[in-house]
C-alpha positions as CSV (number, residue, x, y, z in Angstrom):
1,M,0.0,0.0,0.0
2,K,1.4,3.4,-1.0
3,V,0.5,6.5,1.0
4,T,0.7,9.7,-1.0
5,P,2.3,12.6,1.0
6,L,0.1,15.6,1.4
7,E,1.1,18.9,-0.2
8,K,0.6,22.2,1.7
9,Q,-2.4,23.1,-0.4
10,Q,-4.0,19.8,0.6
11,V,-4.0,20.4,4.4
12,S,-6.0,22.7,6.6
13,G,-6.2,24.0,10.1
14,P,-3.2,23.4,12.4
15,A,-1.3,21.4,9.7
16,V,-0.9,24.5,7.6
17,A,1.0,26.2,10.5
18,M,3.1,23.1,11.0
19,Y,4.1,23.1,7.2
20,E,5.0,26.8,7.5
21,E,7.1,26.1,10.5
22,L,8.9,23.3,8.7
23,E,9.5,25.5,5.7
24,Q,11.0,28.2,7.9
25,K,13.3,25.8,9.7
26,G,14.4,23.6,6.8
27,G,13.5,25.0,3.4
28,K,10.6,23.6,1.4
29,V,8.5,20.9,2.9
30,I,8.9,18.9,-0.3
31,N,12.0,17.4,1.4
32,F,10.0,16.1,4.3
33,N,7.8,13.3,2.9
34,F,7.7,11.7,6.4
35,F,6.0,14.8,7.8
36,K,3.7,15.1,4.8
37,V,2.4,11.6,5.5
38,L,1.9,12.3,9.2
39,A,-0.3,15.3,8.0
40,Y,-3.1,12.9,7.5
41,K,-3.4,12.9,11.2
42,P,-2.5,16.5,12.3
43,E,-2.6,15.6,16.1
44,I,0.1,12.9,15.4
45,L,2.1,15.4,13.3
46,K,2.0,18.0,16.1
47,T,3.1,15.5,18.7
48,F,5.9,14.2,16.6
49,M,7.1,17.7,15.7
50,E,7.3,18.5,19.4
51,F,9.4,15.4,20.0
52,Y,11.6,16.0,16.9
53,Q,12.3,19.5,18.0
54,Q,13.5,18.3,21.4
55,V,15.8,15.7,19.9
56,W,17.4,18.2,17.6
57,R,17.7,21.1,20.0
58,E,21.1,22.2,21.1
59,G,22.4,20.1,24.0
60,T,25.3,18.0,25.2
61,M,25.4,15.8,22.1
62,P,26.7,17.5,19.0
63,A,24.3,17.7,16.0
64,A,26.8,15.7,13.8
65,T,26.6,12.8,16.3
66,K,22.8,12.9,16.2
67,E,22.8,12.9,12.4
68,L,25.2,9.9,12.4
69,A,22.9,8.0,14.7
70,Y,19.9,9.0,12.6
71,L,21.6,7.8,9.4
72,R,22.9,4.5,11.0
73,T,19.4,3.7,12.3
74,S,17.9,4.4,8.8
75,I,20.5,2.2,7.1
76,L,19.9,-0.7,9.6
77,N,16.2,-0.5,9.0
78,G,16.4,-0.3,5.3
79,C,15.0,3.2,5.1
80,E,15.4,5.4,2.0
81,Y,15.8,8.6,4.0
């Protein structure tokens, strides 16, 4: 089963604001298919974004280390991203 990611013009309500926030922080949302699929359930998208922001906020672990862990986990799980 294939789930088609939602484009900004296809969402409404709080999801629009979340797309705009993603665009401000990381360019165009077109790079964030994972978030675009979560937009089918805006409450899940909102919760995940809050978690995601906490993971990537500045802290004791350098961003490069977080990125390597993210990449390694993706590779081990056969993810394309």
